[in-house]
C-alpha positions in Angstrom: 6.7 36.9 9.9 4.8 36.1 13.0 3.7 39.8 13.3 2.6 39.7 9.6 0.6 36.5 10.3 -1.0 38.1 13.3 -1.8 41.2 11.3 -3.3 39.0 8.6 -5.5 37.2 11.1 -6.4 40.5 12.8 -7.2 42.0 9.4 -9.6 39.1 8.5 -11.3 39.5 11.9 -11.6 43.2 11.6 -13.0 43.0 8.0 -15.6 40.5 9.2 -16.6 42.8 12.1 -16.4 45.8 9.9 -19.2 44.6 7.7 -21.4 44.2 10.7 -20.3 47.5 12.3 -20.8 49.4 9.1 -24.5 48.4 9.1 -24.8 49.5 12.7 -22.9 52.7 12.0 -25.4 53.6 9.2 -28.3 53.1 11.5 -26.6 54.9 14.4 -25.7 57.8 12.1 -29.3 58.3 11.4 -30.3 58.4 15.0 -27.1 60.1 16.2 -28.1 63.7 15.8 -31.5 63.4 17.4 -29.9 61.5 20.2 -27.3 64.2 20.7 -30.1 66.8 21.0 -32.0 64.5 23.3 -28.9 63.9 25.3 -28.3 67.7 25.7 -31.9 68.2 26.7 -31.8 65.2 29.0 -28.6 66.5 30.6 -30.3 69.9 31.1 -33.4 68.2 32.5 -31.2 66.1 34.7 -29.4 69.1 36.1 -32.7 70.9 36.7 -34.2 67.7 38.2 -31.1 67.2 40.4 -31.4 70.8 41.6 -35.1 70.5 42.2 -34.7 67.2 43.9 -32.0 68.6 46.2 -34.3 71.6 46.9 -37.2 69.2 47.5 -35.1 67.1 49.8 -34.1 70.1 51.7 -37.7 71.2 52.0 -38.7 67.7 53.1 -35.9 67.6 55.6 -37.0 70.9 56.9 -40.6 69.7 57.0 -39.6 66.5 58.8 -37.7 68.6 61.3 -40.6 70.8 61.7 -42.9 67.8 62.1 -40.6 66.4 64.7 -40.8 69.7 66.5 -44.5 69.8 66.2 -44.7 66.2 67.4 -42.7 67.2 70.5 -44.9 70.1 70.8 -47.9 67.9 70.5 -46.6 65.6 73.1 -46.1 68.6 75.5 -49.5 69.8 74.6 -51.0 66.4 75.1 -49.6 66.4 78.5 -50.9 69.8 79.1 -54.3 68.6 77.7 -54.4 65.7 80.1 -53.7 68.1 82.8 -56.3 70.3 81.4 -58.9 67.5 81.3 -58.1 66.6 84.7 -58.7 70.1 85.7 -62.0 70.0 83.8 -61.4 72.6 81.2 -63.7 71.3 78.4 -63.6 74.3 76.3 -59.9 74.2 76.1 -60.2 70.5 75.2 -62.5 71.2 72.3 -60.1 73.8 71.1 -57.3 71.3 71.3 -59.3 68.7 69.4 -60.0 71.1 66.6 -56.3 72.0 66.5 -55.4 68.3 66.5 -57.6 67.6 63.5 -56.0 70.5 61.7 -52.6 69.1 62.6 -53.7 65.6 61.3 -54.9 67.1 58.1 -51.6 68.9 57.8 -49.8 65.6 58.4 -51.8 63.8 55.7 -51.0 66.6 53.3 -47.3 66.3 54.1 -47.5 62.5 53.7 -49.1 62.9 50.3 -46.4 65.4 49.3 -43.8 62.9 50.5 -45.3 60.1 48.4 -45.3 62.4 45.3 -41.7 63.4 46.0 -40.8 59.6 46.3 -42.5 58.9 43.0 -40.7 61.8 41.4 -37.4 60.6 42.7 -38.0 57.1 41.3 -38.9 58.6 38.0 -35.8 60.6 38.0 -33.7 57.5 38.9 -35.2 55.7 35.9 -34.5 58.7 33.7 -30.9 58.7 35.0 -30.5 55.0 34.2 -31.9 55.6 30.7 -29.4 58.4 30.2 -26.6 56.2 31.4 -27.6 53.5 28.8 -27.6 56.2 26.2 -24.2 57.3 27.4 -22.9 53.8 27.0 -24.4 53.6 23.5 -22.7 56.8 22.6 -19.4 55.5 24.0 -19.8 52.4 21.9 -20.4 54.5 18.8 -17.3 56.5 19.6 -15.3 53.2 19.9 -16.9 52.0 16.7 -15.7 55.1 14.9 -12.2 54.6 16.3 -12.2 51.0 15.2 -13.3 52.0 11.8 -10.4 54.4 11.5 -8.1 51.7 12.7 -9.5 49.3 10.1 -9.0 51.9 7.3 -5.4 52.3 8.5 -4.8 48.5 8.4 -6.4 48.3 5.0 -4.0 51.0 3.8 -1.1 49.1 5.3 -2.3 45.8 3.7 -2.7 47.5 0.3 0.8 48.9 0.7 2.2 45.4 1.6 0.4 43.9 -1.5 1.9 46.6 -3.6 5.4 45.7 -2.3 4.7 42.1 -3.1 4.1 43.0 -6.7 0.5 41.9 -6.9 1.2 38.4 -5.8 -1.2 36.2 -3.9 -0.4 36.8 -0.3 -1.7 33.4 0.9 0.2 31.7 -1.9 3.4 33.6 -0.9 2.9 32.5 2.7 2.5 28.9 1.6 5.6 29.1 -0.7 7.6 30.7 2.1 6.6 27.9 4.4 7.5 25.3 1.8 10.9 27.0 1.1 11.6 27.1 4.9 10.9 23.4 5.2 13.0 22.8 2.1 15.8 24.9 3.7 15.6 22.9 6.9 15.7 19.6 5.0 18.7 20.8 2.9 20.5 21.9 6.1 19.9 18.5 7.6 21.2 16.8 4.5 24.1 19.1 4.3 25.0 18.3 8.0 24.7 14.6 7.2 26.8 15.0 4.1 29.5 17.0 5.9 29.6 14.3 8.6 29.8 11.6 6.0 32.5 13.6 4.0 34.5 14.0 7.2 34.3 10.3 7.9 35.3 9.5 4.3 38.2 11.9 4.5 39.4 10.1 7.6 39.0 6.8 5.9 40.9 8.1 2.9 43.8 9.3 5.0 43.9 5.9 6.7 43.9 4.2 3.3 46.6 6.5 2.0 48.7 5.6 5.1 48.1 1.9 4.4 49.1 2.4 0.7 52.5 3.8 1.8 53.3 0.5 3.6 55.2 -2.4 2.0 52.1 -4.6 2.0 50.4 -2.4 -0.7 53.6 -1.8 -2.8 52.7 -2.1 -6.5 49.0 -2.6 -5.7 47.9 -0.6 -8.7 49.7 -2.9 -11.1 48.4 -6.0 -9.3 44.8 -4.5 -9.3 45.1 -3.8 -13.0 46.2 -7.3 -13.8 43.5 -8.8 -11.7 40.9 -6.5 -13.2 42.0 -7.6 -16.7 41.7 -11.2 -15.7 38.3 -10.7 -14.2 37.0 -8.8 -17.2 38.4 -11.5 -19.5 36.8 -14.2 -17.5 33.4 -12.4 -17.5 33.6 -12.0 -21.3 34.5 -15.7 -21.7 31.7 -16.6 -19.3 29.3 -14.5 -21.4 30.5 -16.2 -24.6 30.1 -19.6 -23.0 26.6 -18.8 -21.8 25.7 -17.7 -25.3 27.2 -20.9 -26.7 25.4 -22.9 -24.0 22.0 -21.5 -25.0 22.7 -22.0 -28.7 23.8 -25.6 -28.0 20.8 -26.2 -25.7 18.4 -25.0 -28.4 20.1 -27.1 -31.0 19.9 -30.1 -28.7 16.2 -29.5 -28.1 15.6 -29.3 -31.8 17.6 -32.5 -32.4 15.8 -34.2 -29.5 12.4 -33.3 -31.0 13.4 -34.4 -34.4 14.8 -37.7 -33.2 11.7 -38.4 -31.0 9.5 -37.8 -34.0 11.6 -40.2 -36.1 11.7 -42.8 -33.3 7.9 -42.7 -32.9 7.4 -43.1 -36.6 9.6 -46.2 -36.7 7.9 -47.6 -33.5 4.5 -47.0 -35.1 5.5 -48.8 -38.3 7.1 -51.8 -36.4 4.2 -52.1 -34.0 1.6 -52.1 -36.8 3.6 -54.8 -38.6 4.3 -56.9 -35.5 1.4 -56.7 -33.1 -1.6 -58.8 -34.0 -4.1 -57.7 -31.3 -6.8 -55.1 -31.8 -6.8 -53.4 -28.4 -3.7 -51.2 -29.2 -3.3 -49.3 -32.5 0.3 -48.2 -31.8 2.6 -47.1 -29.1 4.6 -43.9 -28.7 7.4 -42.5 -26.5 6.5 -39.3 -24.7 9.1 -37.0 -23.0 8.3 -34.6 -20.3 11.0 -31.9 -20.1 11.8 -30.5 -16.6 13.9 -27.4 -16.4 15.6 -26.5 -13.1 17.5 -23.3 -12.7 19.8 -22.8 -9.7 21.2 -19.3 -9.2 23.0 -18.4 -12.4 21.6 -19.0 -15.8 24.6 -21.0 -16.9 23.9 -23.6 -14.2 20.6 -24.6 -16.0 20.2 -28.3 -16.4 17.5 -30.1 -18.3 16.3 -33.7 -17.6 13.9 -35.8 -19.6 11.3 -38.0 -18.1 10.3 -40.6 -20.7 7.2 -42.8 -20.7 5.6 -45.2 -23.1 2.0 -44.7 -24.0 -0.4 -47.0 -25.9 -2.8 -45.3 -28.4 -6.2 -46.5 -29.3 -8.0 -44.1 -31.6 -7.6 -40.6 -30.0 -7.1 -42.0 -26.5 -3.7 -42.4 -24.8 -2.8 -44.4 -21.7 0.5 -45.1 -20.0 1.6 -48.7 -20.6 3.1 -49.0 -17.1 0.8 -51.2 -15.1 -1.8 -51.5 -17.9 -0.3 -54.0 -20.4 0.5 -57.7 -20.4 3.9 -59.2 -20.1 3.9 -60.1 -23.8 3.0 -56.5 -24.8 5.7 -55.2 -22.5 8.3 -57.5 -24.1 7.2 -56.7 -27.7 7.2 -52.9 -26.9 10.7 -53.2 -25.4 12.0 -55.0 -28.5 10.3 -52.6 -30.9 11.7 -49.5 -29.0 15.2 -51.0 -29.1 14.9 -51.6 -32.8 13.7 -48.1 -33.3 16.5 -46.6 -31.3 19.1 -48.7 -33.2 17.5 -47.6 -36.5 17.7 -44.0 -35.5 21.0 -43.6 -33.7 23.1 -46.6 -34.7 23.8 -45.6 -38.3 27.5 -46.4 -38.1 27.1 -49.2 -35.6 25.0 -51.9 -37.2 25.0 -54.4 -34.3 21.6 -55.4 -32.9 21.5 -57.9 -30.0 18.3 -59.5 -28.8 18.2 -61.8 -25.7 15.2 -64.1 -25.5 13.0 -61.7 -27.6 10.1 -64.2 -27.6 9.6 -64.4 -23.8 5.9 -64.0 -22.8 4.8 -63.6 -26.5 2.0 -65.6 -27.9 2.3 -67.5 -31.2 0.9 -64.7 -33.4 3.2 -62.0 -31.9 6.2 -64.4 -32.2 5.4 -64.8 -35.9 5.0 -61.1 -36.4 8.3 -60.4 -34.6 10.1 -62.9 -36.9 8.6 -61.2 -40.0 9.7 -57.8 -38.7 13.3 -59.0 -38.1 13.3 -60.6 -41.5 12.2 -57.2 -43.1 14.9 -55.5 -41.0 17.5 -57.9 -42.3 16.5 -57.4 -45.9 16.7 -53.6 -45.5 20.1 -53.7 -43.8 21.6 -56.4 -46.0 23.5 -53.9 -48.1 25.0 -52.3 -45.0 28.6 -53.6 -44.5 28.7 -53.4 -40.7 25.3 -54.7 -40.0 25.2 -57.6 -37.5 22.0 -59.2 -35.9 22.6 -61.3 -32.7 19.6 -63.2 -31.4 19.8 -65.3 -28.3 16.9 -67.7 -27.9 15.8 -71.1 -26.9 12.7 -71.0 -29.1 13.4 -73.2 -32.1 10.0 -72.3 -33.6 11.1 -68.7 -33.7 14.3 -69.8 -35.6 12.1 -71.8 -38.0 10.0 -68.7 -38.7 13.3 -66.8 -39.4 14.4 -69.6 -41.7 11.2 -69.3 -43.8 12.1 -65.7 -44.7 15.4 -66.9 -46.3 17.1 -63.9 -44.8 19.3 -65.8 -42.4 21.8 -68.4 -43.6 23.1 -70.0 -40.4 23.0 -69.9 -36.6 25.2 -71.0 -33.8 24.1 -73.7 -31.4 25.7 -73.5 -27.9 25.5 -76.6 -25.7 27.3 -78.2 -22.8 29.9 -81.0 -23.4 30.7 -83.3 -20.5 33.5 -84.9 -22.4 35.9 -82.1 -21.6 39.6 -82.8 -22.4 40.8 -79.9 -20.3 41.7 -81.2 -16.7 41.2 -77.8 -15.1 37.5 -77.5 -16.3 34.7 -79.8 -15.1 32.6 -79.1 -18.2 33.0 -77.4 -21.6 30.7 -75.5 -23.9 30.5 -76.3 -27.5 29.6 -73.7 -30.1 28.5 -75.3 -33.4 27.6 -73.4 -36.6 24.5 -74.8 -38.1 22.8 -73.8 -41.4 19.4 -72.2 -40.9 16.8 -73.5 -43.3 13.3 -74.9 -43.2 14.7 -78.5 -43.4 16.9 -78.2 -40.4 14.2 -78.9 -37.7 
């Protein structure tokens, strides 16, 4: 696979370079034949030039040697000339001067030839360098053709591989192969982990089996079955109890709402009959339900926070801290009467202790009228009993005017006690209740 990946990368690189090289090949093919002819001609010229250069060098060397000999000869002749001059041989001197001039002319001619040969040599060197460049270009062309042949070979191999792959996307196959390899490694790791876990579980199972063969776990299956039955039965019973609890709770809530509505209706009626002021239209009882759940749903408990509000028009205010003592006492009595009217159907006893405390004269009269109406409504009830404890004789007089109460009990101290163990006695006296009593 690594070789296939390297071949794929090499194939992409060669294809990229192939596009560039094909353009260069097309241009080079156009100029290849003239360059080959020029190359052969240049090589022929080069050989001729090398031969001529060698021949010229040989000639120049021979000329240099000859000039050296001539220079030595001139030196000897110069010595002879000096000797000759000393001897006064003018004619021989003139002859020597003329010969010297000829030699100088010959030397200048040779120098000129040497410069020409040097220039020719430089020209040949440049030509040789140009031919070497052409040789490198030709070698590059040859390598290009070899690379082209190699690219064609790789293309045929790639086509053959694609044919073996059945026309599939090679890159997609590589990606799928990598994904499958990763998946295989992951599955191997999971398998190794599972085998280790299985080995551990088998060891634990063997340990448990050894434990089951001991006396401690004798008959454990029967005991487990019995306990399981007990647990399932308890769970079913708990589920049934939870359903019953929710049903009962909803029923209690409906009953609570119904009774609160009934109580508020009675309170409103009694308040409007009793209260003589104009600052409060009526009073009502409000309940704020707080639900607290702790862990399981069966452990739900509900508490009710009750408060008394006074209503004026559409406005409501809590009575706590905002009402007078008389209003508070009257509201307390009315609420107790409403509770008794609502819940005490089979228990007709109503007890009021000092109901006129902190009440003004108008509200005392209204309370007496309300109690009289209540007595008239409950008169037919066999178990109805009204107990009023009061020191207010005016309140009793108001009750007497209603002709609903026949008598009352007067409780007083009696210092004439006949019992030696008591210092004082209490006398209870039944008295008729009528307007002529007081």
